[in-house]
N, C-alpha and C positions, 0 to 999 in steps of 0.2 A: 684493845688493839684488834682491828679488823684483819682477818686473814684472807688473802686473795686466793681464790680457787686455783688449782694447778692448771697450767696451760695444756692445750691438747698435745703439744709436743712433749711435755713432761709425762703425760699419761702414756703416750706412745713409747717413749724411752723405757718407762717402767715395765711395759709389757714385753718389749724386745729383750731387755737386759736382765731385769730382776725376776720376773715371774712368767716366763713364756708359756708355761703349762698350768697356770692357775685355773681355778674353777670357771666354768662357762658363765655362771651368774655374774662374776666380777667383770668378765670381758663384755658381756651384754650391757652391764651398768656403765662401764667406761665408754662404750660406743654411744650409748644414750647420752651420757654427759657431753661428749664431743659434739653430737648433733644439736643438743639443746644449746650449748655454748655458741655454736656457729649461728643459730637462729637468734639467740638473745642479743648478740652483737648487732645483728641487722635490725631487729625490732627496736633496739635502743635509738637508732637513727630517727625513728618515728615516735619516740617517747612512749613506747608501749612495752610494758613488762611482759615477761614470759607467762606469769600467772594470769594476766589479763588475756593474753593470746589464747591460753587454754580455754577460758570461758567463751571468748568471742567465737572460736572455732565451733564450739558446740552450738551456740546460739545461731550462728550463720546457717547451720543445718536444721535446727529445730528451735525456732523463736517461741517464747511464751512458756518455757518450762517453769516449774516451781523451783524455789531455791534448793529444796531437798533433791529433786531430780537432777539438777545441775551439779550438785555435790557428788551424787552417785556416778554420773557420767564422767565427771572430771577425776574421780577417784580421790577426792579430798574430803576432809571433815567439814561439817556444816559451819563451824565458826570461821574457818578459813574462807569459805565461800562468802559468808556474810561480810567479812572485812573487805574482800576483793570487790564485791558488788557495791559496797558503800563507796569505795574509791572510784570505781568505774562510773557510778552514778554522778559523782562530783565532776568527773572528766567529761560527762555528757555522752557516754557510750551506751548506757542502759537506763531504763526506768523500771522501778519495782511497783507492782500494784496488786491489790487483792481483787478477786473476782467473785461475783455471786454472793451467796450468803456465808461462805466459809471464811471466817475471819482469820483462821490459822495459816492458811496457805498464801504465800507471797509468790507471785509470778514475775518472771524477769523477761523484759522485752527490749530489743535493740532499738536505739534511736536511729535517726537517719545518719548521724555521725558514726555510730557503731557499725551500721551496715556498710557505709562508705569505706571503712577501713579494710574491708575484705579485698577490694581491688588493689590496695597498696601492700597488704601484708601477705596474702596467699602467694604472690610471686616470689617473695623472699623465702618462704618455706620450700617452694618448688626449686629455687636456686640451690638451697642447702642440700636437698635430696639429689639434685644433679651432680653437685660437687662430691657428695659422699660416695657415689657409685661410679665416678669418673674412672675410666680404665678397666672397669669390670665388664665381662661379657654378659649380654642379656641372659644367657642360660644360668650363669652364676647368681645373678640377681634373683632369678626365679627360684633357684634352689635355696638361697638365703631366706627369701620370703616364706617358702614352704617349710623350712626347718623352724623358723621363728614361730610361725603359726602352729606347727605341731607341738612346740614347747608350751605355748599358751594353752592349747587344747588339753595337753596332758595335765598341766597344773590345775586347770579348771575342773577336769574330771576328778582329780585327787581331792580338791577342795570340797566338791560335792559329795564324793564317796565318804569322806571323813566328817561330813556335816560341820565344816569349819566356817567361821566367819571372821572378818577383820574386827578386832576389838576397838571400841571407841577410845579416845583419849581418856575419857572419864573411867571406862572399865579398866584400862591399864593403870590408872592412878589408884583405883580401888585395890587392884591386885598387889601393888607395891605397898600400900598401907596395910593390907592384910598380912603380908610377909613380915613387916616390921613389928606387928603386934605379937607375933608368935614367940 
């Protein structure tokens, strides 16, 4: 049975009634979910998934990245990128090629069809952003941006200071296996 994600109205009710003072991380996550949901509904009208949008956005700025670089910039694991690119290739949005003598690196390039999506899809994201801040004063938007940027900056400094890195799916699986053996 497939579960439908909660509507944005359900998320809003949860915050107003159930947990108005819950952790900031949850509020940011739910705000992100609401923004993503609004964009997903608009992208669906053009038969583009949110996952593909993520990669298209990066490639519109820097075409010709390696699959690994694309994974890093999108913040997803390489197998996820591989699957998405395979689908995007079938849809005619990208081509993957090797360059030079390095047989390991696979570079990703937009096709004309992939480049042309920019003119259709970017206005949808801009619309979602306009709707999201409707009724807010410009000064409040500036403060929100500044606060979110400071949060990201603080967490980046913490990650660097603690010399932490995001474990791969394989590393996490090994950790679970190691715990079971004990």
